[in-house]
Phi, psi and omega in degrees: 000145183279125189259104181295349179272354188277160198248003183267153178272141173268348178082005174223156178279148168262048174239154187283144174311143176300135178276132182280157180307313178301316181293324176294314179296324182297315183289309183298321176299317182300324183283322185290325180293309179300322179296314177293328178289323177298316180295312181301316180300316179298309174307314175298325180290318182284331173302318170301323176287319174297321174308306184302329183273354185083013177271076193291318176301315179299314180302317182296318177292324180287327174289327176298319183290324176300309176305313183293323175302318178285329172294318180299318178305316183301327184282318176297326179285330171293318176297317188291314177301318174301313174307309184288338177288328180284335183279000000 
């Protein structure tokens, strides 16, 4: 255990290392991809429910939203791959 009352120096700081922009972007891109997948799944679930209720226009919009999220994910995945190649 670290004794906070001692008087000598260790020669190092007790602060976390700074996170680089690349490291932060990698985590963000991973999170956004997962988040978009979750939304796409929810949109598809509600699209099916809308279809069952005869709400075809709503169902179509939800399908388009799910497809758009997955298209966005392809772009995010390309960015993530590019980022990882540089690192």
